[in-house]
C-alpha positions in Angstrom: -32.2 177.2 162.1 -33.0 179.8 164.8 -31.3 183.1 164.6 -29.0 184.2 167.5 -30.7 186.3 170.0 -27.9 188.8 170.6 -26.0 190.7 168.0 -29.0 191.7 166.0 -30.5 195.1 166.0 -34.2 195.9 165.8 -35.9 199.2 165.1 -36.4 200.0 168.7 -33.6 198.1 170.5 -29.9 198.1 170.0 -28.3 195.2 171.8 -25.4 196.4 173.9 -23.8 198.6 171.2 -21.0 200.0 173.4 -19.7 196.6 174.5 -18.0 194.0 172.3 -19.2 190.5 172.7 -16.8 188.0 174.2 -15.3 185.3 172.1 -16.8 181.8 172.2 -14.1 180.7 174.6 -14.8 183.6 176.9 -18.6 182.9 176.9 -17.8 179.3 177.9 -15.7 180.4 180.8 -18.4 182.9 181.9 -21.3 180.5 181.6 -19.7 177.3 182.9 -20.9 176.3 186.4 -17.4 176.5 187.9 -18.5 177.4 191.4 -20.7 175.2 193.5 -21.9 178.1 195.6 -24.7 178.8 193.1 -26.0 175.4 193.8 -25.8 176.0 197.5 -27.7 179.3 197.2 -30.3 177.5 195.1 -30.7 174.7 197.6 -31.1 177.2 200.4 -33.9 179.0 198.5 -35.8 176.0 197.3 -36.2 174.7 200.9 -39.1 177.1 200.8 -40.6 175.0 198.0 -40.1 171.9 200.1 -42.2 173.5 202.8 -44.7 174.6 200.2 -45.1 171.1 198.8 -45.4 169.6 202.3 -48.0 172.1 203.4 -50.0 171.8 200.2 -50.8 168.1 200.6 -51.0 168.2 204.4 -54.8 167.6 204.2 -54.4 164.4 202.2 -53.9 162.1 205.3 -55.3 164.6 207.8 -58.9 165.0 206.4 -59.7 161.2 206.7 -58.3 161.2 210.3 -60.3 164.3 211.3 -63.5 163.0 209.6 -63.4 160.1 212.1 -62.1 162.1 215.1 -63.9 161.6 218.4 -63.3 165.2 219.3 -66.5 167.1 218.3 -64.5 170.4 218.0 -62.2 168.8 215.3 -64.5 166.3 213.6 -65.0 167.5 210.0 -68.1 167.5 207.9 -67.9 167.3 204.1 -68.3 171.1 203.8 -65.7 171.7 206.5 -63.3 169.3 204.8 -63.7 171.2 201.5 -62.8 174.4 203.3 -59.9 172.9 205.1 -58.5 171.6 201.8 -59.2 174.8 199.7 -58.4 177.6 202.1 -54.7 177.0 201.6 -55.1 178.3 198.0 -56.7 181.5 199.2 -53.7 182.1 201.4 -51.4 181.3 198.5 -53.3 183.9 196.4 -52.8 186.5 199.1 -49.1 185.5 199.2 -48.8 186.0 195.5 -50.5 189.4 195.9 -48.0 190.5 198.6 -45.1 189.3 196.4 -46.1 191.9 193.9 -44.8 194.4 196.4 -42.3 192.5 198.5 -40.4 191.1 195.6 -39.2 194.5 194.5 -39.3 196.2 198.0 -37.4 193.7 200.0 -35.7 191.8 197.2 -36.0 188.2 196.3 -33.9 186.7 199.1 -35.5 188.7 202.0 -39.0 188.0 200.7 -38.2 184.3 200.8 -36.9 184.6 204.3 -40.0 186.6 205.4 -42.2 183.7 204.3 -40.8 181.7 207.2 -42.8 183.8 209.7 -46.4 182.8 208.5 -45.2 179.3 207.7 -43.9 178.6 211.2 -46.9 180.3 212.8 -49.3 178.2 210.6 -47.7 174.9 211.5 -47.8 175.8 215.2 -51.5 176.6 215.0 -52.3 173.3 213.3 -50.1 171.3 215.7 -51.9 172.7 218.7 -55.4 173.1 217.2 -58.3 172.8 219.6 -61.0 174.0 217.1 -61.8 174.2 213.4 -60.9 177.9 213.3 -57.3 177.1 214.3 -57.0 174.6 211.5 -58.3 177.1 209.0 -56.0 179.9 210.2 -53.0 177.6 210.2 -53.8 176.4 206.8 -54.3 179.9 205.5 -50.9 181.1 206.9 -49.0 178.2 205.4 -50.7 178.9 202.1 -49.7 182.6 202.3 -46.1 181.5 202.8 -46.4 179.1 199.9 -47.8 181.7 197.6 -45.0 184.2 198.5 -42.2 181.6 197.9 -43.9 180.4 194.7 -43.5 184.0 193.3 -40.1 184.8 194.7 -38.0 181.6 194.5 -38.2 181.0 190.7 -37.2 184.6 190.1 -34.3 184.4 192.6 -33.0 181.1 191.1 -33.3 182.2 187.5 -31.4 185.5 188.3 -28.5 183.8 190.0 -28.1 180.9 187.5 -26.0 180.8 184.3 -27.8 180.0 181.1 -26.1 176.5 180.9 -27.6 175.3 184.2 -30.7 177.5 184.5 -33.0 174.8 183.2 -31.7 172.3 185.7 -31.7 174.7 188.6 -35.0 176.2 187.4 -36.6 172.8 187.9 -35.4 172.5 191.5 -38.3 174.5 193.0 -40.8 172.0 191.6 -38.5 169.1 192.4 -38.3 170.2 196.1 -42.0 170.9 196.2 -42.7 167.3 195.0 -40.1 166.0 197.5 -41.9 167.9 200.2 -45.2 166.3 199.2 -43.6 162.8 199.1 -42.1 163.4 202.6 -45.6 164.3 203.9 -47.1 161.2 202.4 -44.3 159.0 203.9 -44.5 160.6 207.3 -48.2 160.2 207.2 -47.7 156.5 207.3 -45.9 156.9 210.7 -47.0 160.0 212.5 -50.3 161.3 213.8 -51.6 164.5 212.2 -50.4 166.9 214.9 -46.9 165.6 214.7 -47.0 166.1 210.9 -47.4 169.8 211.5 -44.6 169.8 214.0 -42.3 168.1 211.5 -43.1 170.9 209.0 -41.3 173.4 211.1 -37.9 171.8 210.5 -37.3 172.8 206.8 -38.4 176.4 207.6 -35.8 176.8 210.2 -33.0 175.3 208.0 -34.0 177.6 205.2 -33.7 180.7 207.3 -30.3 179.6 208.6 -28.8 178.9 205.2 -30.3 181.9 203.4 -28.7 184.2 206.0 -25.3 183.4 204.4 -26.4 183.6 200.8 -26.2 186.8 198.5 -29.1 188.6 197.1 -29.8 188.6 193.3 -27.2 190.7 191.5 -29.9 192.0 189.2 -32.0 193.2 192.1 -29.0 194.8 193.7 -28.2 196.6 190.5 -31.8 197.8 190.2 -31.3 199.5 193.6 -28.0 201.2 192.6 -25.9 198.9 194.8 -23.4 198.1 192.1 -20.5 197.2 194.4 -22.6 194.8 196.3 -24.0 193.3 193.1 -20.4 192.8 191.8 -19.5 191.0 195.0 -22.6 188.8 194.9 -21.9 187.8 191.3 -18.3 187.1 192.0 -19.3 184.9 195.0 -21.8 183.0 192.8 -19.5 182.5 189.9 -16.2 181.9 191.8 -13.0 183.8 192.2 -11.4 182.3 189.1 -14.2 183.2 186.7 -14.1 186.3 184.5 -17.4 188.0 185.3 -16.8 191.4 183.7 -18.8 190.7 180.5 -21.7 189.1 182.4 -21.8 192.0 184.9 -21.7 194.6 182.2 -24.5 192.8 180.3 -26.7 192.7 183.4 -26.0 196.3 184.3 -26.7 197.6 180.8 -30.1 195.8 180.8 -30.9 197.1 184.3 -30.1 200.7 183.3 -32.4 200.4 180.3 -35.2 199.5 182.7 -34.3 201.6 185.7 -37.8 202.9 186.2 -41.0 201.1 187.1 -43.2 200.1 184.3 -45.9 202.7 183.5 -49.4 201.9 182.1 -48.2 203.3 178.8 -45.3 200.9 178.7 -47.6 198.0 179.8 -49.4 198.5 176.5 -46.2 197.8 174.6 -46.1 194.3 173.0 -42.7 193.6 174.4 -44.1 194.1 177.9 -47.6 192.6 177.8 -46.9 189.7 175.5 -44.5 187.8 177.9 -46.7 188.7 180.9 -49.8 187.4 179.1 -48.0 184.1 178.1 -46.9 183.6 181.7 -50.4 184.3 183.1 -52.0 181.9 180.6 -49.4 179.2 181.4 -50.2 179.5 185.2 -53.9 179.6 184.5 -53.9 176.5 182.3 -51.5 174.6 184.7 -54.1 174.9 187.5 -57.0 174.1 185.3 -55.4 170.7 184.6 -56.5 169.9 188.1 -53.2 169.1 189.9 -54.1 171.0 193.1 -57.4 169.4 194.0 -56.0 166.0 193.0 -53.0 166.4 195.4 -55.1 168.0 198.2 -57.7 165.2 198.1 -55.4 162.4 196.9 -56.0 160.0 199.8 -59.8 160.5 199.8 -59.8 160.0 196.0 -58.2 156.6 196.4 -60.6 155.7 199.2 -63.5 156.2 196.7 -61.9 153.8 194.2 -61.4 150.1 194.1 -57.6 150.1 194.3 -55.9 147.2 195.9 -53.4 148.9 198.2 -54.3 151.1 201.2 -55.0 154.8 200.2 -52.0 155.9 202.3 -49.7 153.6 200.3 -51.2 154.8 197.0 -50.6 158.4 197.9 -46.9 157.7 198.8 -46.5 155.9 195.5 -47.9 158.8 193.5 -45.5 161.1 195.4 -42.5 158.9 194.5 -43.5 158.8 190.8 -43.9 162.6 190.7 -40.4 163.0 192.3 -38.8 160.6 189.7 -40.6 162.5 186.9 -39.5 165.9 188.0 -35.9 164.6 188.4 -35.9 163.5 184.8 -37.2 166.9 183.7 -34.4 168.6 185.7 -31.8 166.5 184.0 -33.1 166.8 180.4 -34.6 170.3 180.3 -31.3 171.9 179.2 -30.8 169.2 176.6 -34.2 168.6 175.1 -35.6 172.1 175.6 -38.6 173.5 177.5 -41.1 173.3 174.7 -40.4 169.7 173.7 -41.0 168.5 177.2 -44.3 170.5 177.4 -45.5 168.5 174.3 -44.3 165.0 175.0 -44.4 164.6 178.8 -46.9 164.5 181.6 -47.6 167.1 184.3 -44.7 166.2 186.6 -42.1 166.3 183.8 -43.7 169.2 181.8 -46.3 171.6 182.9 -45.3 171.2 186.6 -41.7 172.4 186.6 -41.4 174.1 183.2 -44.2 176.6 183.6 -42.6 178.0 186.8 -39.2 178.2 185.0 -40.6 179.8 181.9 -42.4 182.4 184.0 -39.2 183.5 185.7 -37.3 183.5 182.3 -39.7 185.4 180.0 -41.0 188.1 182.4 -39.4 191.5 181.7 -37.0 192.7 184.4 -38.9 196.0 184.7 -42.0 194.1 185.7 -40.6 190.8 187.0 -41.4 191.3 190.7 -45.0 192.5 190.1 -45.8 190.2 187.2 -44.5 187.1 189.1 -46.8 187.9 192.0 -49.7 188.5 189.6 -49.1 185.1 188.0 -49.1 183.4 191.4 -52.3 185.3 192.3 -54.1 184.1 189.2 -52.8 180.6 189.7 -54.0 180.2 193.2 -57.4 181.9 192.7 -58.0 179.3 190.0 -56.8 176.6 192.3 -59.2 177.7 195.0 -62.2 177.6 192.6 -61.2 174.1 191.6 -60.3 172.8 195.1 -63.5 174.2 196.7 -65.8 172.8 194.1 -64.0 169.4 193.5 -65.7 167.5 196.3 -69.1 169.0 195.6 -68.9 168.0 191.9 -67.7 164.5 192.8 -70.5 164.0 195.3 -73.1 165.3 192.8 -71.9 163.8 189.5 -69.2 161.3 190.2 -65.4 161.2 190.1 -65.3 160.9 186.3 -66.8 164.4 185.6 -63.9 166.5 186.8 -61.3 164.2 185.3 -62.9 164.5 181.8 -62.7 168.3 182.3 -59.0 168.1 183.2 -58.4 166.0 180.1 -60.0 168.6 177.9 -57.8 171.3 179.4 -54.7 169.2 178.7 -55.6 169.1 175.0 -56.2 172.9 174.9 -52.8 173.4 176.6 -51.1 171.5 173.7 -52.5 174.0 171.3 -51.4 176.9 173.4 -47.9 175.5 173.7 -47.6 175.2 169.9 -48.9 178.6 169.2 -47.5 180.9 171.9 -44.8 179.4 174.2 -41.2 180.3 173.3 -38.1 178.1 173.6 -35.6 179.6 176.0 -33.1 176.9 176.3 -29.5 178.1 176.5 -30.3 181.8 176.4 -29.5 184.4 179.0 -32.4 186.4 180.6 -31.0 189.5 178.7 -31.1 187.6 175.4 -34.7 186.4 176.0 -35.8 190.0 176.8 -34.0 191.3 173.8 -35.8 189.0 171.6 -39.3 190.0 172.9 -38.3 193.6 172.5 -37.4 193.2 168.8 -40.9 191.9 168.1 -39.8 188.9 166.0 -42.6 186.4 165.7 -40.1 183.6 164.9 -39.2 183.5 168.5 -42.6 182.2 169.4 -42.3 179.1 167.3 
C-alpha cells in the first residue's frame, strides 16, 4: 500500500506545519468538480491544441496535391516535400524555447493567447502562397504557435484543475489535438489545400474570444504577489458555494516556499533535477516512437502501400481511431492511473496524452515555466530530426526500416516506465512536489 503523500515529514521538508489538514469530508468538498467553469476554462485553452493538431497534419493531404501541381512555383520535389513537412517541428522547437520565458513572464493564459498571432499569420501565408518560401514561412509560424501552446496549455490546465478531475482534464490537450487532426483529414476530403488553411483560422479566433473571459492560473498569480486576484480566480474556478480556504492556503504556502527563481545550485538538488529529467526523457522517447513523421506523411505512407481504400479515407480512419483512443484514456486515466495506461495501451491511449499530463504534474513549480518549455524544445528538435530524415530513409532502405526502429523504442519505453515514471493519480500538485522533495524512492515505483 502506498503511503500518503501529505502529513509525513522528511529531513528537509515539513509539509504545511502551521495548517491543520481538513477532514475527509472537507477534502471532498474542496476537490469535487462542483463548478463547470473549470471545464469552460479548459475548453477555451485547449482550442489552441485543436489548432496545433490541425496544423501538424496539414501537409498530409497538401503534399500529394502540390507534388502534382501545375504551378511551377508551388510544385514540390521530394526534398522540398521533406522540408515542408519537417519545418513545422523547427518552429515548434522555437515556440518551446520562447515558452521558457513567456510562461513565467506573461503567465500561462496570456502566453496561450499570444500564440494566436503567429498561428493566424501562418495560416494566412499558406492560404495565399504564391511561392515555396511562403509555404515554409507559414508552416514555421504555425509550428511556433504549436510549440508555444504545447508548453503552456498543459501547465495551465493542471494548475486550474482539482486532483479528482486533473487526469481527465489533463488528457483534453491531446484529445483536442487529435480532434484537430481528424478535422483536417475530414476537410481534406472536401476542400482544396488553400481553403484548408483558411479553415484553420476559425479555432484561433474562437480561442482568443473565450480566453479573454477566463482567469489566469491562481498559482501563477500568487507567484507574482497578486494574492487577491488569485483568490478571486480560484473562487471563480471552484464556485461560490465551495470552501476554497484550505486549497488556497495550501497553494500559497507552496508558492512562498519557492518564491525565487531556481538557481544553478538548486538545479543540482535531486528534488529539482529528477522530475525535470523524467519529464525530458518522456518527451524524448515519445517523439522517438515516430508519431510525428507518421502523422505528417500519413497520406503519402498509405499511397506507398497496397491498402484497399483511397489514402485520404485511410488517413481519416486513423484520425477517428486516435480520437476514440484518447477519449477512452481521458475517461479512464483517473480510475486506472497514469502508469498502468502507459504499460498496457498504445500511443493514443498512453504515451500520447499521458506524457503531456505527467510533464505538467511532476515539474516543480519553481521551474515549471522554464522546464516545460525545455521539454517542448527537446521534443520538437527530436521530431525535426525524425521528420526530415523519414522520407530519405524510406526512399533509401524501404518503409519497414523506420518502423522497426520505432518498435525498438517502444520496448525501451516500457523499461523506462517501469523504472522511473511515478504514479500521480489522485494527488494534488503540492503533494506530488512534496513527495519528490522528501527523496522517497518508493514514489517512483
